[in-house]
C-alpha positions as CSV (number, residue, x, y, z in Angstrom):
1,X,8.6,18.0,-37.1
2,X,5.2,18.2,-36.8
3,X,2.8,19.2,-34.3
4,X,2.3,16.5,-31.9
5,X,-1.4,16.9,-29.8
6,X,-2.4,14.0,-27.4
7,X,-6.3,13.3,-26.2
8,X,-7.8,10.6,-23.7
9,X,-11.2,9.5,-24.0
10,X,-11.7,7.9,-20.8
11,X,-15.4,7.0,-22.0
12,X,-14.5,4.5,-24.5
13,X,-10.8,3.3,-23.3
14,X,-8.9,4.4,-26.3
15,X,-5.9,7.3,-26.2
16,X,-5.5,9.2,-29.4
17,X,-2.2,10.2,-30.5
18,X,-2.5,12.6,-33.5
19,X,0.6,13.9,-35.4
20,X,-0.3,16.4,-37.8
21,X,-3.7,15.6,-39.6
22,X,-1.9,14.8,-43.0
23,X,-0.1,11.7,-41.3
24,X,-0.6,8.7,-39.4
25,X,-3.3,8.4,-36.5
26,X,-1.9,6.4,-33.7
27,X,-5.0,4.7,-31.9
28,X,-3.7,3.4,-28.5
29,X,-6.0,1.6,-25.8
30,X,-6.2,1.7,-22.2
31,X,-7.6,0.1,-19.1
32,X,-9.0,2.2,-16.6
33,X,-11.0,1.1,-13.4
34,X,-12.1,3.6,-10.3
35,X,-12.5,2.2,-7.1
36,X,-13.1,3.6,-3.7
37,X,-11.2,1.9,-0.9
38,X,-11.8,2.6,2.7
39,X,-8.5,3.3,4.1
40,X,-6.0,6.2,4.0
41,X,-3.5,6.8,1.1
42,X,-0.6,5.7,3.0
43,X,-2.2,2.4,3.1
44,X,-3.1,1.7,-0.5
45,X,0.2,2.8,-1.6
46,X,2.2,0.5,0.5
47,X,-0.2,-2.3,-0.8
48,X,0.7,-1.2,-4.4
49,X,4.0,-0.5,-3.6
50,X,5.3,-2.7,-1.6
51,X,6.5,-6.4,-2.2
52,X,4.8,-7.4,1.0
53,X,1.5,-5.6,-0.3
54,X,1.9,-6.8,-3.9
55,X,2.6,-10.4,-3.0
56,X,-0.9,-10.2,-1.0
57,X,-3.2,-9.4,-4.0
58,X,-1.2,-9.5,-7.3
59,X,2.2,-11.3,-8.0
60,X,3.4,-14.5,-6.3
61,X,6.9,-12.7,-5.5
62,X,8.0,-8.9,-6.1
63,X,10.7,-6.8,-6.0
64,X,11.1,-3.3,-5.9
65,X,11.1,0.3,-4.2
66,X,9.1,3.2,-5.2
67,X,11.5,5.7,-6.3
68,X,12.1,6.9,-10.5
69,X,14.0,5.5,-12.1
70,X,14.2,1.8,-10.2
71,X,13.2,-1.5,-11.7
72,X,10.3,-3.6,-10.0
73,X,10.3,-7.4,-10.2
74,X,7.1,-9.0,-10.7
75,X,7.0,-12.4,-10.5
76,X,4.2,-14.9,-11.5
77,X,5.7,-18.2,-12.5
78,X,9.1,-18.9,-14.9
79,X,7.3,-18.2,-18.3
80,X,5.7,-14.5,-16.3
81,X,9.0,-13.1,-14.7
82,X,8.6,-9.3,-15.4
83,X,10.2,-5.9,-15.1
84,X,9.2,-2.6,-15.3
85,X,10.8,0.7,-14.5
86,X,9.0,3.2,-12.3
87,X,8.4,6.4,-14.2
88,X,6.5,8.4,-11.7
89,X,6.2,8.0,-8.3
90,X,5.0,10.8,-5.4
91,X,4.0,8.8,-2.4
92,X,1.4,8.0,-0.9
93,X,-0.7,9.6,-4.1
94,X,0.8,8.4,-7.1
95,X,2.9,5.5,-9.0
96,X,3.6,4.1,-12.5
97,X,5.4,1.7,-14.1
98,X,6.3,1.1,-17.5
99,X,6.9,-2.9,-18.8
100,X,10.3,-3.4,-20.0
101,X,10.4,-7.1,-19.9
102,X,7.0,-8.8,-20.0
103,X,4.2,-10.2,-22.3
104,X,4.6,-8.6,-26.0
105,X,1.2,-7.0,-25.4
106,X,2.6,-5.5,-22.2
107,X,5.8,-4.2,-23.3
108,X,6.0,-0.2,-23.3
109,X,2.5,-0.3,-21.6
110,X,2.0,1.8,-18.7
111,X,0.4,1.0,-15.5
112,X,-0.6,3.1,-12.4
113,X,-2.5,4.4,-9.6
114,X,-3.8,7.7,-8.6
115,X,-5.0,8.2,-5.2
116,X,-7.1,10.5,-4.1
117,X,-8.1,11.0,-0.2
118,X,-11.8,12.2,0.4
119,X,-14.0,11.7,3.6
120,X,-11.7,9.4,5.5
121,X,-11.6,6.9,2.4
122,X,-9.8,7.3,-0.9
123,X,-10.8,6.9,-4.5
124,X,-8.5,5.1,-6.8
125,X,-8.2,5.8,-10.1
126,X,-6.0,2.5,-12.0
127,X,-5.1,2.7,-15.5
128,X,-2.9,0.4,-17.9
129,X,-2.5,2.2,-21.1
130,X,-0.5,2.2,-24.5
131,X,-1.9,-1.3,-25.4
132,X,-1.7,-1.1,-29.5
133,X,-4.5,-3.4,-29.7
134,X,-7.8,-4.1,-28.0
135,X,-7.5,-8.0,-29.1
136,X,-8.2,-11.2,-26.8
137,X,-5.6,-10.4,-24.4
138,X,-6.4,-7.0,-23.7
139,X,-10.0,-7.7,-23.1
140,X,-9.0,-10.5,-20.6
141,X,-6.7,-8.3,-19.2
142,X,-9.4,-5.5,-18.7
143,X,-11.2,-8.6,-16.8
144,X,-8.2,-9.7,-14.5
145,X,-7.5,-6.1,-13.9
146,X,-11.1,-5.9,-12.6
147,X,-10.9,-9.3,-10.3
148,X,-7.5,-8.4,-9.2
149,X,-8.5,-4.4,-7.9
150,X,-10.9,-6.6,-5.8
151,X,-8.6,-8.7,-4.3
152,X,-6.7,-5.3,-3.4
153,X,-9.7,-4.0,-1.8
154,X,-10.5,-6.5,-0.1
155,X,-6.7,-7.0,1.2
156,X,-6.9,-3.2,2.6
157,X,-10.1,-3.3,4.2
158,X,-10.5,-6.6,5.8
159,X,-7.0,-8.3,5.5
160,X,-8.2,-11.2,3.4
161,X,-5.0,-13.0,1.8
162,X,-5.8,-15.1,-1.4
163,X,-3.2,-17.4,-2.0
164,X,-1.7,-16.6,-5.4
165,X,-2.7,-20.4,-6.6
166,X,-6.4,-19.8,-5.6
167,X,-6.6,-16.0,-7.2
168,X,-8.1,-17.1,-10.4
169,X,-10.7,-18.2,-8.5
170,X,-11.1,-16.1,-5.8
């Protein structure tokens, strides 16, 4: 069995998985965003893990509970009716899902949020890891996540709700 080493290079959004130097090298791409939200970790955790919270900034309709092994439903429209399994959860500091039924590019990717309290607000570390390619869909998703995270911040800090149908232009 070959030795396995895992390296994450945050600066260029690529995760490297080396399986011995004489075998294949698999390159996985990641979307990473850091944001600061003026709220306590529990408020942020509710917004990213509860159906009401998720439906306020990302999904049209969602369902799930933040417990390891549970399956979340992320519904956007009939063509985008996705499922993800909770693989890590530690309220109010961490939640992580692995997509099991989604777009082909998203299947087996891992989406997560780490929440670190700091001086009365919180540092949110967002990641969407495990992309097989930095193709057009990856690049579009980088942009879309930045936009959705802005909506998350506005929702938590100001109570702003943008209807799902208008989120692309908000």
